[in-house]
C-alpha positions as CSV (number, residue, x, y, z in Angstrom):
1,X,70.4,90.1,155.5
2,X,67.2,88.8,154.4
3,X,65.6,90.6,151.3
4,X,62.0,91.5,151.0
5,X,61.8,89.6,148.0
6,X,62.8,86.5,149.8
7,X,60.7,87.1,152.8
8,X,57.5,87.4,150.6
9,X,58.5,84.4,148.5
10,X,57.5,80.8,149.5
11,X,59.9,78.9,151.5
12,X,59.2,75.5,149.8
13,X,58.1,75.1,146.2
14,X,57.1,71.6,145.1
15,X,56.6,70.6,141.4
16,X,55.4,67.2,139.9
17,X,56.2,65.0,142.8
18,X,54.9,61.5,142.3
19,X,55.5,58.4,144.4
20,X,54.2,54.9,143.5
21,X,54.1,51.4,145.2
22,X,54.0,48.8,142.6
23,X,50.8,49.8,140.5
24,X,49.4,52.3,143.3
25,X,50.1,55.8,142.9
26,X,50.4,57.1,146.4
27,X,51.3,60.8,145.7
28,X,50.8,63.0,142.6
29,X,51.2,66.6,143.7
30,X,51.7,68.9,140.4
31,X,52.4,72.0,142.4
32,X,52.4,73.4,146.0
33,X,54.0,76.5,147.7
34,X,54.4,76.7,151.4
35,X,54.3,80.3,152.7
36,X,57.0,81.6,154.9
37,X,56.3,82.3,158.8
38,X,52.9,80.7,158.5
39,X,51.4,77.4,159.8
40,X,50.1,75.2,157.0
41,X,48.0,72.1,157.8
42,X,48.1,69.0,155.6
43,X,44.8,67.2,155.9
44,X,42.9,64.3,154.1
45,X,41.4,60.9,154.6
46,X,43.4,57.9,155.6
47,X,45.6,56.7,152.7
48,X,45.5,60.3,151.0
49,X,49.4,60.1,150.8
50,X,50.0,62.8,153.6
51,X,52.8,60.9,155.4
52,X,54.3,59.6,152.2
53,X,54.5,63.1,150.8
54,X,56.2,64.2,154.1
55,X,58.6,61.3,153.8
56,X,59.6,62.2,150.3
57,X,60.0,65.8,151.0
58,X,62.2,65.1,154.2
59,X,64.5,62.5,152.6
60,X,62.8,59.4,154.2
61,X,61.5,58.1,151.0
62,X,62.3,58.6,147.4
63,X,60.1,60.3,144.9
64,X,59.4,58.7,141.4
65,X,59.6,62.1,139.7
66,X,59.5,65.8,140.7
67,X,61.4,68.5,142.3
68,X,61.2,70.6,145.4
69,X,63.1,73.7,146.1
70,X,63.7,74.8,149.8
71,X,64.7,78.4,150.5
72,X,65.9,78.7,147.0
73,X,68.0,75.5,146.9
74,X,67.0,72.4,145.0
75,X,67.0,69.6,147.6
76,X,65.2,67.0,145.4
77,X,66.4,63.6,146.2
78,X,68.6,64.7,149.0
79,X,69.1,62.2,152.0
80,X,67.3,63.0,155.2
81,X,70.4,64.2,157.0
82,X,71.5,66.8,154.4
83,X,67.9,68.2,154.3
84,X,67.8,68.5,158.1
85,X,71.3,70.4,157.8
86,X,69.8,72.6,155.3
87,X,67.1,73.7,157.8
88,X,64.0,71.5,157.1
89,X,63.5,69.3,160.1
90,X,60.6,66.8,160.9
91,X,59.1,65.0,163.8
92,X,57.2,61.7,163.6
93,X,53.9,60.5,164.6
94,X,55.5,57.7,166.6
95,X,58.1,59.7,168.6
96,X,61.7,58.9,168.1
97,X,63.3,59.8,171.5
98,X,66.3,57.9,172.3
99,X,64.8,55.9,175.3
100,X,68.1,54.8,176.9
101,X,69.6,58.4,176.9
102,X,68.6,61.4,179.3
103,X,66.3,63.9,178.1
104,X,69.3,66.4,178.3
105,X,71.5,64.2,176.3
106,X,68.8,63.9,173.7
107,X,68.8,67.6,173.3
108,X,72.6,67.7,173.1
109,X,72.8,65.0,170.4
110,X,70.7,67.3,167.9
111,X,72.7,70.3,168.1
112,X,74.6,71.1,164.8
113,X,78.2,72.3,164.2
114,X,79.7,70.6,167.1
115,X,83.5,71.0,166.4
116,X,84.4,68.4,169.2
117,X,82.8,65.6,167.3
118,X,85.8,65.6,165.0
119,X,88.3,63.1,165.8
120,X,91.4,65.2,165.3
121,X,90.0,68.1,167.2
122,X,88.3,66.4,170.2
123,X,91.5,66.2,172.2
124,X,92.1,69.8,171.9
125,X,89.5,71.3,174.1
126,X,90.0,75.0,173.4
127,X,88.6,74.9,169.7
128,X,85.2,73.6,170.8
129,X,84.7,74.4,174.5
130,X,83.0,77.7,173.6
131,X,80.6,76.1,171.2
132,X,79.9,73.3,173.7
133,X,78.9,76.0,176.3
134,X,76.4,77.6,173.9
135,X,74.8,74.2,172.9
136,X,74.4,73.3,176.7
137,X,72.8,76.7,177.5
138,X,70.5,76.5,174.6
139,X,69.3,72.9,175.5
140,X,68.6,74.0,179.0
141,X,66.6,77.1,177.9
142,X,64.6,74.9,175.5
143,X,63.8,72.4,178.2
144,X,62.7,75.1,180.4
145,X,60.7,76.6,177.8
146,X,58.8,73.4,177.1
147,X,58.3,72.5,180.8
148,X,60.8,69.7,180.7
149,X,63.7,71.1,182.9
150,X,62.8,69.0,185.9
151,X,63.0,66.0,183.7
152,X,66.4,66.6,182.0
153,X,68.3,63.9,184.1
154,X,65.4,61.3,183.6
155,X,65.6,58.7,180.7
156,X,63.6,59.7,177.6
157,X,61.9,56.3,177.8
158,X,60.3,57.3,181.1
159,X,58.5,60.3,179.6
160,X,54.6,60.1,178.9
161,X,53.5,60.4,175.4
162,X,52.6,64.0,175.5
163,X,56.1,64.7,177.2
164,X,57.9,62.8,174.3
165,X,56.1,65.1,171.9
166,X,57.3,68.1,173.8
167,X,60.9,66.6,173.7
168,X,60.6,66.0,169.9
169,X,59.7,69.7,169.3
170,X,62.6,71.0,171.6
171,X,65.0,68.6,170.1
172,X,64.1,69.7,166.6
173,X,64.6,73.4,167.6
174,X,68.1,72.4,168.7
175,X,69.0,72.1,165.0
176,X,68.1,75.7,164.5
177,X,65.7,74.9,161.5
178,X,63.7,77.4,159.3
179,X,61.0,74.9,158.6
180,X,59.5,72.5,160.9
181,X,57.4,69.5,159.8
182,X,55.1,67.8,162.3
183,X,53.4,64.5,161.5
184,X,50.3,64.4,163.7
185,X,51.7,66.2,166.7
186,X,48.6,65.9,168.8
187,X,48.2,62.1,168.3
188,X,48.0,60.1,171.3
189,X,48.5,63.1,173.6
190,X,46.6,63.5,176.9
191,X,44.0,66.2,176.3
192,X,45.5,68.1,179.3
193,X,48.8,68.7,177.1
194,X,47.1,69.4,173.8
195,X,46.8,73.0,174.6
196,X,50.4,73.3,175.7
197,X,51.4,71.9,172.4
198,X,49.1,74.2,170.5
199,X,50.6,77.2,172.2
200,X,54.0,76.1,171.4
201,X,53.3,75.6,167.7
202,X,51.8,79.2,167.6
203,X,54.7,80.6,169.4
204,X,57.2,79.0,167.1
205,X,55.2,80.7,164.2
206,X,55.3,84.0,166.0
207,X,59.0,83.6,166.5
208,X,59.5,83.3,162.7
209,X,59.6,79.7,161.9
210,X,57.4,78.0,159.2
211,X,55.3,75.2,160.3
212,X,53.8,72.4,158.3
213,X,51.8,69.6,160.1
214,X,49.6,66.7,159.3
215,X,46.6,66.5,161.4
216,X,43.1,64.7,161.5
217,X,41.6,66.9,164.3
218,X,39.7,69.7,162.5
219,X,39.2,71.6,165.8
220,X,43.2,71.7,166.0
221,X,43.5,72.6,162.4
222,X,40.9,75.5,162.8
223,X,42.4,76.8,166.0
224,X,46.1,77.1,164.7
225,X,46.4,76.9,160.8
226,X,46.9,80.0,158.6
227,X,46.5,77.7,155.6
228,X,45.1,74.3,154.9
229,X,46.0,72.0,151.9
230,X,43.7,68.8,151.5
231,X,45.2,65.7,149.8
232,X,42.9,63.0,148.5
233,X,44.2,59.9,146.6
234,X,47.6,61.6,146.6
235,X,46.5,64.9,144.9
236,X,45.9,68.4,146.1
237,X,42.3,68.9,145.9
238,X,42.0,72.3,147.6
239,X,44.1,74.8,149.4
240,X,43.5,78.0,151.3
241,X,42.4,79.6,154.5
242,X,40.8,77.2,157.0
243,X,37.3,78.8,156.7
244,X,37.3,78.4,152.9
245,X,38.6,74.7,153.1
246,X,35.7,73.6,155.5
247,X,33.3,74.9,153.2
248,X,34.8,73.5,149.9
249,X,32.5,70.9,148.5
250,X,35.4,68.9,147.2
251,X,36.9,68.6,150.7
252,X,33.5,67.8,152.2
253,X,32.8,65.1,149.8
254,X,36.3,63.7,150.1
255,X,37.2,64.0,153.7
256,X,34.8,65.9,156.0
257,X,31.7,63.9,154.9
258,X,29.3,66.5,156.0
259,X,29.0,70.2,156.2
260,X,30.4,71.7,159.3
261,X,28.6,74.3,161.2
262,X,29.7,77.9,160.0
263,X,32.3,79.4,162.3
264,X,31.4,82.7,163.6
């Protein structure tokens, strides 16, 4: 049972993370806390270090210094697969669907705790049959939820860009995560599918998940983010509610470039 203290505490706490490439300091985040059950947007100009920061946190790159605590566990420097197993899962700006596999098989591949994958147990069907049934039911339910049920037997490589984004979200949910990290989830998506993606992200938050996403479209940020963090030159220059961030002079100077019209 989750305690009230853990519910109110941040799910991710970052301290003194740096990442350099040669003489270039790409990330220098002194302290950042990600609140539970909220949508946090990470914004900033090109080259601000957003994706590098994502890569470090999720184990796809190595930090020079620093620690990050996820749900009370120090996962600093863990490899990507262990971080995902711990419950922090990411998607990519360029989708990573396995094009030569069907949509359905892409979903099944992501499911955790599949006993039948063990060589010694695989020949004995009874230990893993019940788990496999649960996994298959969950895959179908998620494909239905994301509007991909009709495409389940199609190769993932035949999907449109927007459908691949939906597949990545659905596949990420197969891992049963606590924190989902999306790198520009709306990039390259047909405008007709953007609202569907936004609705799914908000529903995930309402279902109790924590969301962090990188995004350049401020209309998207303003429509779904509960909190915004702005990076510039690898550092956090502002964080807070969206209305405060778009009015922050440091954010305007570093990223927005002009004062936005006040939002009523």
